[in-house]
Each structure stands twice: as structure tokens, then as C-alpha cells.
N, C-alpha and C positions, 0 to 999 in steps of 0.2 A: 212875272216870270223869276224864278230863282235859278241862278246861271254859277257854275263853278268853271271859272278859266284856266286850263293850264298855263305853265311855262314855256317859251319855245322848243320846240322837238323832245317835250317830254309825253308823247301820246302812245308810243311805241306798245306799250304793255295794253293800253286799251283796245289798241289796233288788232292783238294778238287774243284780245277776251278776256285776258285777267280781271277778275274781279276787284280787286282791289286798288284804291288809288290813294298813295302816302301824301301825307300834306308836304312834304318837300317838292313834289310836282307843281302846287297852285299856285297861281299867279295872282289870282285875287277872284273874290265873289261877290253877287251881286244881288239883291231881293230879299236880303237879311233870311236866310233860312237859318230855321229853328232844329235844334237836336230829332233825326229820326224824319225831317222833312223830306222829300224828293226834291232831287236837284238833277238840271241838264249840265254837262258836263263838253266843253266847246274847248278845241285847241286854242291854239295862242291865235291861229289866223282865224276863228271864228267858226270852224267847221264843228259840227253836232257827231259828239263820241257816241252820244246814250244819257242814259239817266241814273242815278244811285241814290243811295241814303246817305244825309247829313252824318257826321258823325265828328261836330268842331273839337270835342275833347281828347280825339285819339290820334296817334299816329296814323292808322288806316282811317282817314278823314271820308273817304266816299267809299262804301262796298257797293259794286255795280247792279242795279237789276236789269236791265238790259243796255243791248249793244245798238237797237234797232229806235231809233228816232220816234217812230211812229208809234211805239209801244206805250199805251197810258198807265201810269201806274195805280190800280183801284183793285177792287174787291175780285172783279173777274180775271184780271191779271192774275192775284194770288191764289184765286180758285182754278185756275187753269194749272199753274205751278205744282200747286198741291195735289191735283186730280193726277199729274203725269209722274209724282215721286211717291204715290200711294199703287198706282197701276205698277210701276217697274216692279215694287216688291211683290205682288199678285204674280207677276210674271215669275219672279227666280226664287221665289220661296214657296213651296206647295207641298212641303213635308207637314204631313196632319201632326209628328210628333215633335213639332217646333213650335211653341204658340208665343214665341217673345222675340222681337226684332225691334230693327230701328226703321222707321216710315218716313223721316225725313233727315236729309244729310247736310245740312247748311249749304253753303257753297257749292258743294257738289249736284245740289236740287235745284241751285237755281234759288234758292231762300237764302241767302246771307245771314247766319248768327242764329237760326232757327235750327234745333232739335228737336225731335219727337221720336221716344220712344213707346214700344208697345207692349206690356207684362199683361199676357192673361186677357181680362178685362178692363185694365187701365191704361191710360197714356200717361204718360212722363214729359214736359215740356221743359227747354233750355230756351229764351229768351238773349242771345250774347250779344247782342249789336242795338245800337241806339234805332236803327230801320226797323228790326224785325219787332223791336218793343213798341214802335208808334202804331203798327198795325195789330197790337195782340189780340183785339177783342175781335178783330174779325179773322185774327187766325183760329181763336179760339170757335168762334162760331162756324167757321168752315170746317172743322175739325169733330164737331159734333154733329153735322150732316155727314161728312163722309165717313167715320169710323164709327160704328156702335161700340161704345165705351162705358162700362160702369161710372165711372169719375176720371178727370182731367186733373193732373198735380202739377203742381210747378217745381221745376229745381234749379232755377237760376241765381246759383249761391257761388260761381266761380269768379275767381280773381279778373278774368277779362273783361267782365263787367264794369269794373272801378274802371279798367281804361278808357271806357265809353264813355264814364260820369253817370253810370247808375248803379244803384244800391243792389246787396242781395234782395233777393225774393223769392219764398220758398210759401207753399201752401197750395188749398186747392183752388182749382179754378172753376170747374162745374161740376155737377154730377153729386156722389156718394165719398164720402174720405176713403180713401185705402184703407186696410186693415194694416196693423204691424208690419205685418210678413205678409207677400203674397206669392203664392205658388204657380212655380210655370214650368213648362215644358223643354228640352232640348235637346233633339235628336234622339228622344225618347228617355234622356236624363230629367230626374225632377229637379229644382233647386227653389230655395225659401229665398225670397229677394225683399231688402230693406230700401223702397223706393223711397222715403221720408230720409232716412240717412247714410245711406249706402255711398259707395264710392260711387263717381259720377252721376246715372239716375239710378243706380242699386245694383246693376251689374257689366260685368263687360262681354258685352252683345259683339263686341269686334272681334273676340277669338274664338265664336263656334267652330268655325272648321278648321282649324290649329290646335283644338280639343279636340277633336274628332280624328285628326292626323297623329296627334300624340297618342292616343291611345291605340294605333296600330301597334306601338315597340312596346307596349306596358306588359304583357302577358308573362307571368313569372320572375317579373324584373323589382329589384331595388329602388327604389325611386326617390326621387328627391325633388320636393316641390318650393322652391322659393318664391317671397310675397307670395305666398299662397291664398290670402283672401278668404273668400268663403268656399273656398277648396273646388273651383272649376275644374283645372286640370286634373288634381286627383280623383273628384269622382268620375271620371272617363278612365283615368285610369284603371281603378279600383275595380268597375264594371267590366273593363276588360282583360283581368285575371291578375292585377299587380300581386308580385307577394309581399310587399310593404311598400308603405310610402310614408315616407319623413315631411311634416309641412313646418315650412318656416313663416312667421308672422308676427306683425307687431301688434297687432290689435287683439284683445280677448274678447270682444265683440263678435270679431271676424271669426275666431276659432269656434266660439261656441256658435254661430252658425255652421261652420262647416262639419261640424259633429253632428248638428239635426237634419243636415243636409246628405251625410252618411246613413242618419239612420233612416231618412225618406226613402233609401232609394235601396235598402235592405242588406246593404252593405256590414262586412264584419268589422267593428271597432278594434277588434285585435290587430289589424294588419295596418291602423293608422297610427303616427306618431306624433303629436305636435306639439311642438316649440315655441312657446312666445320670447321672441327675441330679435336683436337686430341682426339682417342675413347676413350681413357683411362679417357681425364676431363671430356667430356660429360657422358659417363656410372656414374662415381661417384655425376656429377649436377643431374642427372637420379635420384638416389637412394638416394638424401639428399632431393629431391623434391616429392620424391614417386612413382615416375613412375611404369608403369609394362606395361607388353608386353606379347602376348600368343604365339607368337614365335621367337625366335631370332636367330643369326645364326653370329656365332665369324669365321673370315676366316683373319686371320693376316699376313704378310707378315714373312718370315721368321726370326724369333728372335736371332737363335744360326747359325753361321756361322763355328763355329770349338768346338771342345772339352771344351777348354778353356774359352767359353761364355756361358757353359750348365748349370750353376749353375745361372746366372743370367736371361735366358733365362726362367727357371724352374719358376722364381720366378714372371714372366711376364705372363705367362700363366699362371697361379695359381691366381694372382690379376685382370684379366681381364676374367675370368671364376667366381671367386666369387662371383665379380659385377653383373656380368649375372644372376649369381644364385639368386641374391637379388633382380632383375628385372622381374621374370618368374613368371607369376599367377599359382596359383595350377592347378595342371593340363597340365599346358603350355611344351614347346618343346624345346630346344637347340641343334643346330647343330655346335659344336665346331670342331676346326680344328689344326694341327700343320703341317706346311710344314718341318720343321730341320728336317733335316734327322739325326741330333745329336741325338734328342730325339725317343727312341723308343717308339713301341705301351702301351708295360708295363707301362712305365715309364709316358707317357702322362695321361694314365687311373688313376693313382696314382695321377699327380697333380691335375685333376678332381677332384676325389674323396677328397684328401684334400682342395679343393675350394668348395665344396659342404658341408665337414663337419665346416669348417668356418664361412658358411655363412647360418650355422643352418637349413638346407634342407635335405631334405628326396630325392634321386634321384634313378631312376632306367635307365640304360641303357638298351634300347630297341633298338638298329643297332648300328654296325660298319660301317666304311666307308673307304672308300682308292682312289686311282686315277685311273679312266676313264682307260677301255680296252685298249684301242691305247696307253696308256701306261705302257706295260705290266713289271714284274716285274720276272728278272731271278732269278728259285731258289737258283743257285749258288751265286746270288747276292744281298742278300738279302737288303745293302744298297740303292736300286731301291726301295723301299718302301717307300718314302720321306714322301707322304701326308697320315695322321693318321686322322683318326675323328671318333665319338661318337655322337650318335644321343639319348638325355637322356630326360626323362621325370622329372616333379616336384610333388610329390604329394601335 
């Protein structure tokens, strides 16, 4: 038997069913476990605390599969977990005008390190930890059984794999190769998605519900869409009757796809202004020229990858929100987000409050935002709430 024994009094997090066991809590191992193999976790006094996947190169040395000592981690165990994840999506997502969603959300679905997104008839997977990599062949087989798909594609090309001692891995896993662009529907909007090269697995599915809320403020408004990517918030706003939308994005490829999405939805290109540049620089230029907008969205990439980057990230979030408040007209609305897991909801609100104070604006929070329902947050895994957002109104 392969066993991981904890240091004395280091089992509290596991008793609270938190799925991560850090290397600093481990006293010793036995049985010479290999990366990805299942290990039994024991308290210092020998009590069995459950089982998890061994990852010796990561600070997260074990990702827990189960806190029940009777569970056997095998194909049947994975079958049940995967079935539960898919059944949840069938329960909460019933809109026929949406065919792109997250089927598996890693730790929050009891499948640590596994992301599965569905884009129409294609599945895109990320295997982000040693344990789920160990079971990759089984997972692919189960997905083929549970979800009819033209093809299953892998996008395991994110930095967290290096922390697990795993190389990047991309390419076709089964079925047919996806086309360069896959067309999806989201709340009746149409988008072209590059699942082979786009951000994450191709599209920000987690913002689905927030894009819909954003569109409620868009009619007749002059809008600024920062970090626009392929136009998610902008397409919703245009469809809702926005007067004009200015998109800022550093990627020419993303802006090209944004323009294609405008055409795909039969919207007016004349109402769209695209700026290929750094958002911080453009906002400063707008501030200096006294530009203003009725509706602004800030949806930046992750500013903090680790705790050591938190201070710098906080400064970045404050700067960008301060600039946005300077550009917001009286009565205007700001949708502002962070997707940095290191930034808590409480810290983010404080950052935004400090930005409003420095901007000399009186701001009210009229809504709080999080990720879409198909990105659930397990109560025993608060880190699963990575996307935090606020709807702010300027007086």
C-alpha cells in the first residue's frame, strides 16, 4: 500500500474536506508512489483520512479523490464522478439557444485538475494535474461513452502543468479534428471560437450570465469594452441596441475574430470601433483627452498567478479601475472583474473602493458577479470561486 503520513496536527484541512494537501504538511511516504498514483492519507496517529493523487513535484503534493476510506479509485469511481458532473449541467442548463458550456469543473466536481468544455459537437479537455493525467485514457473513454461528440481535443498547454512536472500537451484525443473555427450559440448570440489556439479552451464560458446582465444596460449607450478578446460583452451590447462600442484588445487575431462575430450576428460594423493597443495606455489617453462613456467593462486577464504577485496585481487592479472611474459619466455603470484566485472578493471590493476614492467619485455597488452556474463552486473548496465582479454606478 502506498501511504502518505501527515505531520502531527496537520489534518485539519482534510477533516474539513479541502481537496489540497500541501507538501509542508507531510511527515513521510511509504510504498514509493509514482506521480499520479493513488495514495492513502493517514494522520500522524495512523487514522485513515481518505485517498488522493500523488504529485511529488508540486507544492500541492496530493489532490484528494475521496475522504471515505472505503472508496476504491478506479474506473467505476471516475464513472460515477463524471456522470454526476454531466447530470448537474443537464439540470441547470436547459436553454436551447446555448450549446457551449463547461461539463467538468475540476476540484469543484470532485475530479481534481480536469476541465472539460463543450463547444457544439466538440469537447475540449485540460488535464492539469498528475492524478488526472494518470487516468487520461480512462477519462477519454468515459467521455466518448457519456457525451456524443464529433471530436475530443486537448488544450493542456497551461503553466500549472509545469508545476506538476508535466509537459504541455495539445492535439486530437479522439474523433475528428476540429475546424479552425467552431461556431457556437450562447443565449441566442453566435460566436466563432478558435479551440486550438484561443485563450483557455477557446472562449470565456464563465462570463455567460454576466454578459447577459451587461446587455441590460446597453441600449442607447456609448460603451467601452476593455480586454475585449473576441467581443463577448460587445456582441451582447450591440444586439441590445448600444449606440457605439469601443473595443480595446492587444491581439490582432482576437480583433479579427471579433469583427467576424459582428458580421455573424448581422450587427452594424459602423457602431464598432476597435483599438489594438495596451488597455492601460489607451485609458490614460482617453483620460487626458476627457473622453467619457456611459457603460464600461473591465475583464482583464489574471494579474496574480501566485501569492508573491498579489501586491503588484492589486496595484494593477487599482490603476485600471481608477482610470475607468475617471472615464465614467455621472449615472454611468462599470462592470469590473478579477479572475485571479489569489484576490478574494473582499480584497477586490477594497481595491475598487480605494480606486473610487482616488478618482474622486462617489460609487455605489448595485450588483455582485461570479462565474456561470456550469462553473460550480464546492463549499469545501472556496478557491473554486476564482471569478469575482462588481456592478458599480457612479453618481
